[in-house]
N, C-alpha and C positions, 0 to 999 in steps of 0.2 A: 199628345193630347189633342191635337189640332187636326180635324179635316182639311186635308190642303186641297181637296178637290172642290169644296166648296169655296175655299179662298181664289182660287182660281177662276171657279165661275164667275163670283161675285165682283170680279176686278173689274170687267165691262160696264154692270151694271153700276158701280160706283163711279166710273167715270162720268158715265154718261148724266150721272144724277149730281154734278159737281157743285153746278148752277143753283139747282134749289138748295142742298147744301149751305153755301153761301150766304144764299138770302137766307134762310133761317137762321144761321149765324148774326146776319144783321138784327134781325130782327128780335134777337134777345140779347142785344146790348143793353137794355134798361130793365136791370132784374128786379124780381119782384120783391116787396119786404117781407125779410124772413121773422118767422115768431122767434126762435133762438139762433144764437150765432155760433157756427161751429169754430172752434180754435183751431187753427191750422198748427201753430207752434205747441200746443200741449200733442196733439197726435203724433210730432216730428219727435218728441222728445220720447213718447213709449216706443217708436221705430228705433231712436237711439238705445233705448235701454234695454230692449231684445237682444240689438246688434251687440251689445257690452258683453254678454254672455258668452259669445261665439254664437258658431253652428250651432242652431238646435236641434240636432240629427237624435231622432228617440234612441233610447238606452245610452245616452251618455252623460257626463255630469253638467254639461250646459243646459242640457234638455232638461234635466231634472231641477237646476236654480232656477228657469226661465219660466216654467211650470210655479214652482211657488210664486213667483213676483206676479203670474197672470192671475191666480188665485186670489192673491191677496189684494189685487187692483179690481177684480170682481167684486169681492167682498166689501170694499170701499163704497162701491155705487149703486148696488144691487142689494134687494130685498132679501134674495135668497140666491145660494149658490148650489150647486148639485157638483161632482165629482165624480167621473167615470174612470178607473181603472178597467184595461182590458189588455190581455196577451195577445198577439195579433200575428198572424204567420204569414211573412211576405212571398211575392213570387219565386224569391229564389233559395225559401225555405227556412229566412233570418225570424226569431221570435221579437218581437219589437214590444216594450212595456209602454204602452201607449196608456196617455189622459186625454179623456174631453173634458171640459170644462164649460160648465150652463150657468149663467147670471139669470137670474128671473127679476122682472121689475113690473111691477103691478100684478101679483100673483093671483090674486081675484077676480079679474077679469077675463072673462068669458071670450071677449074676440083677441085672437091673438095672433103676431106675425113673431117669424124667426129670422136673427142675423145672423149670418154666418164667416167664417173665417179659419181658415188652417193654421197652426200656428209652427209646424215642426217645417225643418228645413231639408233640402235634398241631400242624400250622403256623398253623392258622386257628381261633379261639374260636369257631363256629359256633353255638352254642348259647347265646352270651351274653344275657343279658338287655339290655343297652346296644348297640343295632345298629352304632353307633361303633366298637366294641371289636370286631367281627367278623373282623377282619380281622387280629388280632394274636393273635400263637402262644399257646398253652398252657404256664403253667410246670409242670403234670403232677407235682404232688409225690404226688397220690393214683393219678395215671393216666399214667404207671404208675411213679416213683420208688418208692413204698409196695412192691410186689408186689418190685422187684432189690433192695430194703434188707432185706427178711425172707428173701430166696436167702442174702445175701450173710453174713447173722448164722448161718442153717443151716448155711454150710459153714464159719464159725469155728468153730461148735460139733463137726461132725462130723470137724474137722481134731484136735480135742481129745481126741474118742470116736468111734472108728470104728464106725460102724454096719454091721451084718451082709449088706448088700447094697452093691453098686455104685450110686453114682450121679452122674448127671450133670446138671448144672447150665448150661440154655442161658439166656443173655439173648438175648434176638432182637429185632432193628432193626427199623424201617420196618413198624410193627403199623398205625400211628394216621393213615396220609395216606389214607382210605379214603372212598366216597362210598355213601352209603344205597341207592342205586338197582343197585350192583354189587359184591356178595357179594366175588368175587375180588378187587376193591381195598384189602382189607383184610389184612395179617398178610402181608406182601409176604417179610420177610424169613424168617419159617415157611416158606413157600412154598417158597422158595430152599433151606432147610435139608432138609427131608424128601427133595429130590432131589439132597442132596450132603450126606449126613451128615457128620460129622466123623471116622467110623470106616467101613469099608466094612461092609455087611449089620449095621448096627447095628441090634438088635430089642430097646426095653426091653420089658418086663414092661406098662405102662401109663405115663403122663405126670401130672405133676399141674400146673397153671398157676394162678397167682396175677395177680391185675388188679385192681385199685381194692381193695388189702387195707388201708387205714389212714385211715379217712375216721371223724368223728364219727359214731355211730349205725348202723355199719354191720350189712348185713342179710344174710346169703349164703343164699339162696334156693337149692336146687336148680336147675341151668341145664340145660334142655332137650336139650339133643345130649350132652351126660355121662351123664345118665339114660337115655338111647337107647342109648350106646355102650356103657356101663360101670356098669350097675345096683349091681351088688355093690360094687363100689369107691367110688362115690357113699355107698353106706349105711355103708360101713366108716369112710369117714373123718368123717361125720356123727356116727356114734356115738363115735368119738372124741374128735372134741369134747364131745357131751354129756358122756362120761365125766371130761373135764375141766375142767367145770364154764363150758362156753362154748356150752351150748345156746340163749342169749340171741341170741347172733350168730349161729349156723348153725341155719337154721332147716328143719327135714326137710319140707318140699313144693316141691314143683316148680313153678317160676314162669318161664313165658318160653324163648326159643330167643335165644341171642346167639351173633352171629359173630366169633369170637374166635381168638387163636391156638391154641388147642386142635382146630379146625375140620379143618386140612389133617392134622394126625396120625389124627385119625379115618378121615379121606378117605382115607387112606394106609394103614388096618387094625394103626393102634398107640392104643388104647383111650386117652382121655384126660380129666380131670375139670378143670371151671372153676372156680375158688370165687372168685368174681366177687360183687361188693358190685349187690344189684340191690332198687330199692325201688318201693313202690305210691307212684309218682312222674307225671308228666306223661313226661319222659324215660324214665323206668325205672332209671334211676340217681341218685347221691347229687345233690345242688344244684349242685356247682360242676363236672359231668361237661363236657367241652367248652367252659369258660367261662374267663375271667382269672380266677376266683375259686378254681382248685383250685391252691392255695398252702398254704405249711408250717402258717399258723395252722389250718389244720384237720384238720392229722392227729394222732390221738389214738393216744398210748402203748397205751391198753386195746384197742384193735381190732389194731396189730400184734401184741401178745402173744397174744391169741386166737387169729389165724391161724398165726403162728409156732409158739406149744407145740403147736397141736392137727398141725400137719406133722411136726413135730418126735416126737411124740409114735407120730405114725402111722410115721415111716419106721424107730424104735427097735422097734416091735413087730413088723417083719419079722424072719424066721427066713432065712439063707441055704441 
């Protein structure tokens, strides 16, 4: 999923810019006053609720049970909920019974943004340090229950205080059954959605994708496809994070290219930014990525707060 060449090339640049980053973090120590308060405890509870079902691998009982939970949560907070069922064929010939859930807020607003996170889990822990566990499914507390949890808490906030724009929340399925050798093997649910949008001629101003947004020590560098497709949007979101005091999480440096759910949108002329935890590590991601260690004990409420409050502040800064 990650372009390692770009990470290597960026390493020297990041080292040389360390002083500038430190100065930016110091400058962000006095956070701006927020219009709404993102509740990290509530988001954490949504992470736990998803994990309590077990690994949400498509075409399993845990996946079906969690899907019903997500649909019910969206129905509590959104004006309308759309459910998309699709049989999707994987790179290894499996047919997945996948479901996308779309919650709509302010359906009559012409100016719209799309918030996204995938809700399925990887069926095998192929990056696990123990070879004997690499056939086991991933619990997916961070990848991807964290992103879903942040969006559910944002939906709750927006029900209480309406934003100035329309917001559509896409919980997409079948993202994580991919293989590194085939880019198109990832993000199957999103690939389906871009060709079967929940309403005809759907055209948001842009999308924001949340992926792996709950781990301890998270660092959100600026992802390459996002910067190339929507540089001003990236700049605005990272500036919003700095203004809120979260500069230590949101690092204003480009680092690598991630094949993720935002790519099908970009390929279909919808600008989209991926807020994804990227690190200077062998995998390019957090230590539990695609392992059996992606569990609830690694989720940090501070990280959930940093991401959720940043996205909330950004949404409420947009005027209709």
